[in-house]
N, C-alpha and C positions, 0 to 999 in steps of 0.2 A: 408367133409374134408378127406384128405388123411393122416391119423395118422400113424406116424412112431416112431421108437425108438428115444429117446432124442438125439439130435445132435445140434451142433452149426450152426444155420442157418445164423444168422447175427453176425458180430464180427469176430475177427481174432486173432490168436496168443494164446500162452499158458495162459496168464493172463485172457483173455476172457473165455477160456475153464474152468479154475479153478473157476471163478465167476459163470459161468453157472452151473457147478457141485454143487457148494454151494447152489445156488438158488433152484435147483431141489431137493437136499437133504432136504432143509429146509421145502419144501412144499410137498414132496413125489410124485412128478409127475413122470409118466413113459411113456408118449406119447406126441408128439408135432406135429405141422403142421404150415406152413406159413399161415398167415391170408389172406383170400380172402373175398371180400364183399359177404355177404349172404342176403337172403330175410328178415330174422328175427333174428337179433343179440341177442335179449333177449331170444329167444327160444334156440339158440345155447348155450348161457352161462348158461341156466337153465338145460342143459343136455338133451334136447329134440331132437328127430331125425327129426322133421318136420320143421326145420329151413329154408329149401329152398322150401317149398310147397307154392302154391298160388302165388298171385301177388307180385312182388318185392316191398319191402318197403324200399325206400332209406332214410336212416337217415341222420341227420346232420353230424354224424361221417364220413359217406362216402362222402357226398357232399363237405365238407370243408377240406378233407384230414387231419384230426386231428390224425388219426392213422398212425404213421410213423414206419417203420420196424416192422410191427405187426406179432406176433407169438401167437399161441394157445398152451396151455399146459393142460393136463388132467390126471386124475387118472383112469385107466381102472377099470370097474366094479362099478363106481360111477357116479354121475351126476356133479362132480366138474370139471368145465372147466374155465380157466382163459385166458383172452386176455392180452398180454403184448405189450406195445407200448414204443418205445425208441424215444422220441422227442428231437430235438436239442434245448435245453434250451429256448424254446419259450413258456413262460407261457401263452401267449395269446391262443395258441392252447390247452393248458391244461384247461384253463378256458372254452373254447368252448366245450371241451369234457365233462366237468362237467354238463352242461345244457343238453346235449344229454343223458348222463347216467341217470340223474334224470328223464327225459321224458320216458326212457325205463324201469324204476323201477330197475335199477342196482346199483352197488356200484363201486366207483373208489378209488384207493389208489395211491398216488404219492410219489415216493422216489427221493432223490436228486441224482446228477450225480455220487456219490461214489458207489451207489448200482447197477448201470447199467452195465451189462456185455457187452453191445455193445458200443464201443467207450467211455469207462469210462472217466469221467471228462468233457465230452462234451454233453452227452445226459441224459435226465431225464427219469426214468423208471416209467411207469404208468401201474397198474394192473386194469383191468375192469372185474367184476365178478357178479354173482347173489348174492342176499342178503343171501341166505342160505350158499353159498360157503364162503362169507365173515365171517359169524358167525363161520364156521368151522375153518377158518384160523386166526381168530381175535387175538389170543394170539401171534402167530408168527409175525403178522403185527405190532401190537402196541409195541412189544419188539424190533423192528428193529430201531437202532439209526439213520438211514438215512431217516426215515419217515418224510414227509412234511405235507401232507393233507390226509384226509379221507372224501369222499363224499358218 
């Protein structure tokens, strides 16, 4: 991944920027990257550097395009990496994502459209992360009033 300073990759306008800033402050992220398909998503989200080694493993997440407007956020010096997807209120895609996340041994958290800084009111924001990252952010996640599901 090409990690850069936090910037608004998707979304537009002052409101999107304010919501992104709030999201970043809540979780303490300091680096971001657009999401591109990798060989081993579980290794990437567990903070391992070997996520593109070996044969490409195409997950259902990649085949069925359930990641929409995907972004990665991380905290430098830690293994905390979070994949953020902004899906256009298609719960079918979100349900498909859950099965993939379970198969990979990851966690997914879904927030309603009020929490999404990309096209607020139109897109559902989903966070995909490792189990250890979920445990680290658990208090922030469950205290969010826009929380819908945790898998």
